[in-house]
C-alpha positions, -999 to 999 in steps of 0.1 A, spaced: 561 -492 -719 544 -524 -709 511 -517 -692 481 -536 -679 446 -523 -688 418 -533 -666 381 -526 -667 359 -513 -638 346 -547 -626 362 -564 -597 373 -598 -609 403 -612 -626 385 -616 -660 382 -579 -663 417 -575 -678 417 -561 -713 454 -563 -718 484 -575 -698 519 -561 -702 510 -545 -736 535 -520 -750 516 -487 -749 523 -451 -745 522 -441 -708 486 -440 -696 479 -415 -669 448 -411 -646 421 -394 -666 433 -406 -700 407 -422 -723 417 -455 -737 397 -468 -767 396 -506 -772 381 -514 -806 356 -542 -811 351 -552 -775 314 -559 -780 304 -538 -749 321 -564 -727 312 -544 -696 276 -548 -703 279 -585 -710 297 -590 -677 276 -565 -657 257 -575 -626 243 -558 -595 273 -572 -575 285 -544 -552 257 -522 -566 280 -508 -593 264 -483 -616 258 -495 -652 283 -476 -673 275 -453 -702 279 -466 -737 295 -444 -763 299 -446 -801 323 -428 -823 327 -419 -859 358 -409 -877 349 -375 -891 380 -371 -912 411 -350 -909 420 -365 -875 386 -355 -860 365 -380 -841 329 -374 -830 317 -392 -799 280 -397 -791 263 -411 -760 244 -443 -770 232 -450 -735 236 -427 -705 253 -440 -673 230 -453 -646 224 -430 -616 227 -438 -579 189 -432 -577 183 -459 -604 204 -484 -585 186 -476 -552 153 -480 -570 163 -514 -582 170 -526 -546 139 -509 -531 113 -534 -518 80 -531 -536 62 -530 -502 84 -501 -490 71 -478 -518 34 -482 -506 
């Protein structure tokens, strides 16, 4: 089934795949794209005050088992608001 895979950023360069033959992807599915080099971080900006995403690593643990680990936690709303807060407003 040809499907487009897009990332969370809102510009045309955030297309990971266009019309790729893949199994049907449903909302809530996890799609792993190997060797992307954390492209979301490299393209990340404060545009639209998007939260910085979490970064995950994984390890093939054998016998069809994969272990996931959080490398960096996702940014919180409070962290984004703190970024935009004026230094004089906190005094």
